[in-house]
VOVOVO-92617 format. One line per 4 residues: their letters; for each residue x, y, z of C-alpha. Coordinates in nm, 3 decimals. Layout:
BEGIN
a = X,Y,Z; ...
! end
This chain:
BEGIN
msgt = -3.022,-1.193,-3.827; -2.632,-1.105,-3.954; -2.483,-0.806,-4.051; -2.428,-0.961,-4.404
avie = -2.523,-0.698,-4.679; -2.742,-0.869,-4.945; -2.827,-0.577,-5.128; -2.561,-0.316,-5.152
vrdl = -2.682,0.050,-5.372; -2.425,0.294,-5.415; -2.499,0.650,-5.538; -2.790,0.550,-5.767
hksf = -2.945,0.814,-5.988; -3.210,0.753,-6.244; -3.410,1.010,-6.447; -3.713,0.974,-6.680
grvr = -3.683,1.290,-6.919; -3.646,1.612,-6.736; -3.767,1.428,-6.448; -3.498,1.328,-6.176
avrg = -3.654,1.067,-5.979; -3.374,0.862,-5.791; -3.086,1.155,-5.673; -2.767,0.945,-5.500
vdld = -2.932,0.612,-5.292; -2.758,0.462,-5.089; -2.842,0.192,-4.920; -2.725,-0.208,-4.808
vreg = -3.038,-0.426,-4.701; -2.906,-0.708,-4.416; -2.932,-1.076,-4.442; -3.246,-1.195,-4.302
eilg = -3.394,-0.891,-4.214; -3.734,-0.713,-4.346; -3.624,-0.381,-4.521; -3.947,-0.092,-4.507
vlgp = -3.907,0.175,-4.750; -4.118,0.434,-4.697; -4.158,0.811,-4.858; -4.436,0.975,-5.057
ngsg = -4.554,0.970,-5.399; -4.246,1.082,-5.612; -3.967,1.008,-5.321; -3.837,0.820,-5.552
kstt = -3.873,0.443,-5.329; -4.044,0.295,-5.590; -3.797,0.335,-5.857; -3.505,0.238,-5.646
vecv = -3.663,-0.080,-5.588; -3.708,-0.160,-6.008; -3.354,-0.093,-5.989; -3.266,-0.333,-5.761
tglr = -3.496,-0.586,-5.898; -3.363,-0.557,-6.300; -3.684,-0.407,-6.404; -3.523,-0.052,-6.495
rpdr = -3.174,0.036,-6.554; -2.976,0.269,-6.346; -2.842,0.578,-6.509; -2.541,0.549,-6.287
grvr = -2.422,0.428,-5.975; -2.386,0.018,-5.830; -2.671,-0.221,-5.749; -2.504,-0.558,-5.619
vlgl = -2.789,-0.798,-5.536; -2.579,-1.109,-5.386; -2.327,-1.016,-5.532; -2.498,-0.999,-5.887
dphk = -2.574,-0.661,-6.132; -2.941,-0.700,-6.166; -2.845,-0.552,-6.540; -2.570,-0.770,-6.652
dlas = -2.689,-1.084,-6.471; -3.073,-1.026,-6.498; -3.138,-1.441,-6.531; -2.943,-1.506,-6.227
vrrl = -3.071,-1.210,-6.032; -3.441,-1.366,-6.086; -3.354,-1.673,-6.004; -3.264,-1.546,-5.702
vgvq = -3.537,-1.286,-5.618; -3.887,-1.290,-5.597; -4.099,-1.001,-5.654; -4.489,-0.960,-5.535
lqes = -4.658,-0.701,-5.741; -4.899,-0.400,-5.574; -5.147,-0.561,-5.849; -5.116,-0.879,-5.981
rlpe = -5.397,-1.123,-6.159; -5.436,-1.433,-6.300; -5.676,-1.624,-6.447; -6.012,-1.620,-6.288
ritv = -6.075,-2.082,-6.304; -5.738,-2.163,-6.220; -5.683,-2.307,-5.881; -5.439,-2.193,-5.572
heal = -5.258,-2.517,-5.639; -5.263,-2.515,-6.004; -5.061,-2.169,-5.981; -4.846,-2.269,-5.735
rlfa = -4.734,-2.567,-5.944; -4.766,-2.366,-6.252; -4.510,-2.110,-6.128; -4.288,-2.365,-5.994
sfhs = -4.272,-2.557,-6.301; -4.071,-2.191,-6.422; -3.787,-2.301,-6.132; -3.479,-2.497,-6.137
apad = -3.505,-2.613,-5.780; -3.871,-2.479,-5.681; -4.022,-2.450,-5.280; -4.198,-2.757,-5.230
pgel = -4.603,-2.579,-5.304; -4.758,-2.774,-5.037; -4.536,-2.625,-4.760; -4.625,-2.247,-4.893
mdtl = -4.960,-2.370,-4.817; -4.894,-2.442,-4.539; -4.666,-2.163,-4.424; -4.905,-1.887,-4.565
glrd = -5.265,-2.063,-4.496; -5.366,-2.151,-4.806; -5.405,-2.539,-4.764; -5.794,-2.498,-4.745
karh = -5.825,-2.305,-5.001; -5.565,-2.547,-5.241; -5.854,-2.637,-5.513; -6.042,-2.290,-5.454
rfas = -6.037,-2.071,-5.814; -5.844,-1.761,-5.763; -6.219,-1.579,-5.892; -6.370,-1.681,-5.536
lsgg = -6.053,-1.558,-5.325; -6.086,-1.288,-5.084; -5.826,-0.982,-5.111; -5.645,-1.142,-4.812
qrqr = -5.630,-1.464,-4.965; -5.455,-1.365,-5.344; -5.267,-1.163,-5.131; -5.141,-1.463,-5.003
lsia = -5.154,-1.656,-5.270; -4.918,-1.342,-5.466; -4.668,-1.374,-5.192; -4.659,-1.817,-5.199
lalv = -4.604,-1.733,-5.617; -4.318,-1.502,-5.489; -4.177,-1.753,-5.254; -4.253,-2.070,-5.494
ggpr = -3.906,-2.061,-5.680; -3.701,-2.054,-5.304; -3.568,-1.677,-5.352; -3.345,-1.571,-5.120
vvvl = -3.489,-1.209,-5.111; -3.797,-1.103,-5.191; -3.911,-0.763,-5.256; -4.321,-0.668,-5.184
delt = -4.480,-0.365,-5.325; -4.766,-0.213,-5.127; -4.941,-0.548,-5.060; -5.214,-0.473,-4.813
tgld = -5.323,-0.144,-5.000; -5.734,-0.211,-5.035; -5.757,-0.494,-4.778; -5.929,-0.484,-4.452
paar = -5.814,-0.462,-4.141; -5.874,-0.828,-4.072; -5.712,-0.937,-4.443; -5.453,-0.728,-4.373
rdtw = -5.341,-0.807,-4.023; -5.367,-1.214,-4.174; -5.094,-1.093,-4.485; -4.899,-0.926,-4.171
eava = -4.835,-1.227,-4.001; -4.748,-1.421,-4.342; -4.497,-1.147,-4.450; -4.335,-1.187,-4.092
alrt = -4.322,-1.560,-4.110; -4.034,-1.518,-4.393; -3.846,-1.436,-4.141; -3.828,-1.827,-4.021
rgvt = -3.754,-1.943,-4.395; -3.493,-1.661,-4.397; -3.538,-1.485,-4.690; -3.442,-1.104,-4.729
tvlv = -3.721,-0.871,-4.743; -3.799,-0.534,-4.911; -4.078,-0.392,-4.801; -4.220,-0.087,-5.008
thfm = -4.578,0.081,-4.808; -4.700,0.388,-4.708; -4.882,0.294,-4.396; -4.688,0.350,-4.111
deae = -4.835,0.092,-3.893; -4.747,-0.156,-4.109; -4.386,-0.070,-4.163; -4.363,-0.017,-3.732
ylcd = -4.499,-0.437,-3.723; -4.319,-0.582,-3.976; -3.965,-0.398,-4.036; -3.607,-0.442,-3.922
rvav = -3.546,-0.135,-4.015; -3.672,0.171,-4.275; -3.572,0.403,-4.518; -3.715,0.690,-4.595
lteg = -3.651,0.859,-4.909; -3.732,1.182,-4.964; -3.653,1.392,-5.361; -3.465,1.036,-5.451
rvaa = -3.274,1.026,-5.163; -3.208,0.797,-4.867; -3.364,1.107,-4.577; -3.342,0.884,-4.313
ldtp = -3.254,0.509,-4.221; -3.307,0.278,-3.921; -3.506,0.078,-3.694; -3.852,0.223,-3.653
rala = -3.796,0.260,-3.268; -3.495,0.471,-3.298; -3.633,0.685,-3.586; -3.892,0.784,-3.379
aslg = -3.723,0.822,-3.051; -3.461,1.117,-3.246; -3.795,1.347,-3.234; -3.823,1.315,-2.861
gtrv = -4.132,1.399,-2.767; -4.521,1.311,-2.709; -4.833,1.374,-2.876; -5.158,1.413,-2.755
rfra = -5.490,1.393,-2.954; -5.864,1.486,-2.888; -6.134,1.668,-3.007; -6.287,1.933,-2.838
egvd = -6.575,2.260,-2.864; -6.450,2.580,-2.761; -6.101,2.498,-2.705; -5.875,2.788,-2.667
tgpl = -5.571,2.685,-2.829; -5.350,2.989,-2.705; -5.302,2.876,-2.332; -5.205,2.540,-2.467
ralp = -4.961,2.674,-2.681; -4.806,2.836,-2.391; -4.771,2.502,-2.101; -4.409,2.452,-2.039
gvte = -4.274,2.160,-2.332; -4.529,2.249,-2.543; -4.392,2.301,-2.895; -4.645,2.230,-3.194
vtae = -5.070,2.286,-3.113; -5.233,2.196,-3.441; -5.670,2.215,-3.451; -5.856,2.185,-3.739
ggpa = -6.253,2.127,-3.791; -6.525,2.137,-3.605; -6.538,2.043,-3.346; -6.184,2.101,-3.348
svvv = -5.941,1.778,-3.360; -5.632,1.934,-3.170; -5.294,1.772,-3.152; -5.034,1.868,-2.867
tgds = -4.684,1.809,-2.920; -4.404,1.834,-2.652; -4.090,1.717,-2.520; -4.241,1.784,-2.127
tdla = -4.283,1.406,-1.954; -4.619,1.508,-1.781; -4.737,1.652,-2.191; -5.075,1.513,-2.077
ftvs = -5.139,1.531,-1.768; -5.044,1.972,-1.809; -5.297,1.944,-2.079; -5.585,1.773,-1.978
aelg = -5.551,2.020,-1.665; -5.529,2.371,-1.876; -5.882,2.180,-2.057; -5.963,2.168,-1.715
rqgv = -5.943,2.485,-1.617; -6.050,2.587,-2.006; -6.450,2.400,-1.898; -6.365,2.152,-2.189
vpdg = -6.432,1.801,-2.175; -6.256,1.636,-2.483; -6.406,1.367,-2.684; -6.077,1.078,-2.674
fdvr = -5.784,1.182,-2.502; -5.517,0.984,-2.713; -5.118,1.031,-2.614; -4.870,0.811,-2.750
aggl = -4.464,0.896,-2.851; -4.400,0.970,-3.199; -4.412,0.743,-3.434; -4.297,0.685,-3.834
edvm = -4.607,0.950,-3.872; -4.458,1.172,-3.701; -4.099,1.154,-3.844; -4.207,1.180,-4.204
lalr = -4.423,1.445,-4.152; -4.038,1.610,-3.988; -3.889,1.530,-4.304; -4.220,1.627,-4.529
qapp = -4.157,1.984,-4.350; -3.767,2.023,-4.331; -3.644,2.310,-4.543; -3.633,2.141,-4.915
rhhs = -3.251,2.120,-5.018; -3.120,2.327,-5.298; -3.077,2.135,-5.598; -2.799,2.209,-5.881
eeeq = -2.901,2.372,-6.198; -2.828,2.004,-6.324; -3.038,1.817,-6.064; -3.347,2.039,-6.154
s = -3.314,2.008,-6.504
! end
């Protein structure tokens, strides 16, 4: 993966009436990387990606994809960028091979449909109709259709929503294989485990801006600390909060689902010892370093930015 920027976004703004969806996004996507775009609903991630792919025109700012303006050079951008939408449908009776041949006919120099079927594990489904495909197979076909034009960039929007665990894992492997094809990938997702597994870097959007941008590991490490999770009846959380290095304790439900967060290297030991002192036997005892879920929670709990009257209007 090189440091060359394939996608450049500078001071991007987009409003819908009085709603400021994007408020000054700055973002680079490097050649050959998988960049995750994360954020809560209403954070501006979908609008940002739609501006990048030419589906929407920015109100202000600069967007370049392989040096092209997605609005002014839309036809060229569409030849170079493949897009997999969150939900797409094909005629129920069309076969996998027919769909790929049809989409290939739209391009002057398409990829080989047979090679794509091999790469994405669809060769044995070539003669199967769309209606008979499983959710994971449909998603792999959707990725193949996004790639059949031989794009240098592909945008994948919530591609594993609604899939079972096995289908999700199969789809992840198909996306990971894009690196070997030299394709630059933008992955819009709300699944933290998906982003941690696939992405070289992630951009976290909140309130229409990029709140954080780095590798998943670096973002998690920026928070520091460890989280201990368990369920238990009758646990007294007061002494847990008083333990050395503990920064937060949350408890919900009955039996309580308890999460202890802290920056002590022996947090698991001290929590376990305190539960033993209380005579509490936990149901499950999960210990892990912080992850993207923690990053998202930390950003969500951060004090809101002050917006000017113009931005709020």
